[in-house]
C-alpha positions as CSV (number, residue, x, y, z in Angstrom):
1,M,4.7,-15.6,-9.7
2,D,2.2,-15.5,-12.5
3,E,-1.0,-13.6,-12.8
4,I,-3.9,-15.7,-11.6
5,I,-7.5,-14.6,-12.1
6,I,-10.0,-15.6,-9.5
7,H,-13.8,-15.2,-9.2
8,S,-14.6,-16.3,-5.7
9,V,-13.3,-16.4,-2.1
10,Q,-12.9,-20.2,-2.4
11,E,-10.8,-19.8,-5.5
12,Y,-8.6,-17.3,-3.7
13,I,-8.2,-19.7,-0.7
14,N,-7.2,-22.5,-3.1
15,V,-4.6,-20.2,-4.6
16,L,-3.3,-19.3,-1.1
17,E,-2.8,-22.9,-0.3
18,K,-0.4,-23.2,-3.3
19,I,1.6,-20.1,-2.7
20,P,5.2,-20.7,-1.4
21,L,5.6,-19.7,2.2
22,D,8.4,-17.3,1.2
23,F,5.7,-15.0,-0.3
24,C,4.5,-14.1,3.2
25,L,3.6,-10.4,2.5
26,S,0.7,-9.2,0.4
27,R,-1.0,-6.0,-0.6
28,G,-4.5,-5.6,-2.0
29,Q,-5.4,-2.8,-4.4
30,S,-8.8,-1.9,-5.9
31,L,-7.1,-1.0,-9.2
32,D,-4.3,-2.9,-11.0
33,K,-1.7,-0.1,-10.8
34,K,2.0,0.2,-10.1
35,L,3.0,-0.4,-6.5
36,L,3.7,3.2,-5.6
37,P,3.0,5.0,-2.3
38,T,0.3,7.8,-2.6
39,A,2.9,10.5,-2.3
40,L,4.8,9.2,-5.4
41,R,2.0,8.5,-7.7
42,F,1.4,10.2,-11.1
43,D,-1.8,11.5,-12.8
44,E,-3.0,10.6,-16.3
45,D,-0.5,13.1,-17.8
46,N,2.4,11.4,-16.0
47,K,2.8,14.3,-13.6
48,R,3.4,13.8,-9.9
49,L,0.1,14.1,-8.0
50,Y,1.9,15.8,-5.1
51,S,5.1,17.8,-5.0
52,K,7.6,16.9,-2.3
53,S,6.9,20.2,-0.5
54,K,3.2,19.5,-0.6
55,V,3.7,16.1,0.9
56,N,5.8,17.6,3.7
57,C,3.1,20.2,4.3
58,F,0.5,17.4,4.7
59,L,2.6,15.6,7.2
60,E,3.3,18.8,9.2
61,D,-0.4,19.6,9.2
62,Y,-1.1,16.1,10.5
63,K,1.4,16.6,13.3
64,I,-0.2,19.8,14.4
65,N,-3.7,18.3,14.4
66,S,-2.9,14.7,15.4
67,A,-3.6,14.9,19.2
68,I,-7.2,13.6,18.8
69,Y,-6.0,10.6,16.6
70,M,-3.0,9.5,18.6
71,P,-3.0,6.9,21.4
72,Q,-2.6,8.5,24.8
73,G,1.0,8.9,25.8
74,Q,2.3,7.8,22.3
75,E,5.6,9.5,21.6
76,L,6.8,9.2,18.0
77,K,10.6,9.3,17.5
78,N,11.1,10.1,13.8
79,E,9.4,11.1,10.5
80,Y,8.8,7.4,9.6
81,E,6.7,6.8,12.7
82,W,4.7,9.9,12.0
83,M,4.1,8.7,8.4
84,V,2.9,5.3,9.6
85,Y,0.1,7.0,11.6
86,A,-0.6,9.8,9.1
87,Q,-1.1,7.5,6.1
88,H,-3.9,5.7,8.0
89,F,-5.8,9.0,8.1
90,G,-5.5,9.6,4.4
91,V,-2.3,11.7,4.4
92,P,-0.2,11.0,1.3
93,T,3.2,9.5,2.4
94,Q,6.2,7.7,0.8
95,L,5.2,4.4,2.6
96,L,3.4,1.5,1.1
97,D,1.5,-0.9,3.4
98,F,1.8,-4.7,3.1
99,T,0.3,-7.3,5.5
100,Y,1.0,-10.8,6.6
101,S,-2.7,-11.6,6.2
102,H,-3.6,-12.5,2.7
103,I,-7.3,-12.3,3.6
104,I,-6.9,-8.7,4.6
105,S,-5.2,-8.0,1.3
106,L,-8.2,-9.5,-0.5
107,M,-10.5,-7.2,1.6
108,F,-8.6,-4.1,0.5
109,A,-8.7,-5.3,-3.1
110,V,-12.4,-5.8,-3.3
111,E,-13.8,-3.3,-0.7
112,K,-14.8,-0.9,-3.5
113,A,-15.8,-3.6,-6.0
114,F,-19.5,-2.8,-5.8
115,S,-19.3,0.9,-6.0
116,E,-20.9,2.4,-9.2
117,N,-17.6,3.7,-10.5
118,D,-15.5,0.6,-9.9
119,M,-17.7,-2.2,-11.2
120,D,-15.6,-2.7,-14.4
121,K,-12.2,-2.3,-12.7
122,K,-9.8,-5.1,-12.0
123,A,-8.8,-5.5,-8.4
124,V,-5.4,-7.1,-7.6
125,V,-3.5,-8.7,-4.7
126,W,0.2,-8.6,-4.9
127,F,2.3,-11.3,-3.1
128,L,5.8,-10.4,-2.0
129,N,8.8,-12.4,-1.0
130,P,10.7,-10.0,1.3
131,K,13.9,-11.9,1.2
132,K,14.0,-11.7,-2.7
133,L,13.1,-8.0,-2.5
134,N,16.0,-7.3,-0.2
135,E,18.4,-9.2,-2.4
136,Y,17.1,-7.3,-5.4
137,S,17.2,-3.9,-3.6
138,M,20.8,-4.4,-2.4
139,N,22.0,-4.4,-5.9
140,R,20.3,-1.1,-6.8
141,T,21.6,2.4,-6.3
142,E,18.7,4.6,-7.3
143,I,16.6,6.3,-4.7
144,I,12.9,7.2,-5.3
145,N,11.9,10.4,-3.4
């Protein structure tokens, strides 16, 4: 898909009506940056924001202190399930959220648009065709970690 610049919710809805149904997932970001999970992002000097051991410490701390945040009787089976919960409380993880609701993606893209520091920044909504991503990923051997 090409880059499309919009200036209103109505323009966004008009764009949504033209998007192929295969692009069923989307992600909104307040800054136009690479699609990287928080735990894998880099600073201005191209250094990792968090070491792998630091990310693991954050997750372990969350596990220890998570009782007040977890639904009653919820039993998490593996690290991925722990990361799903932890990232929604600000813990840097290797997961990247997408949604089936393109309107929710728009909300995440513009939620900081009127803060003093972000007025001149360009928000972005990414649309994803999961079938094409799977086809692309199956032909790759590299692992990001």
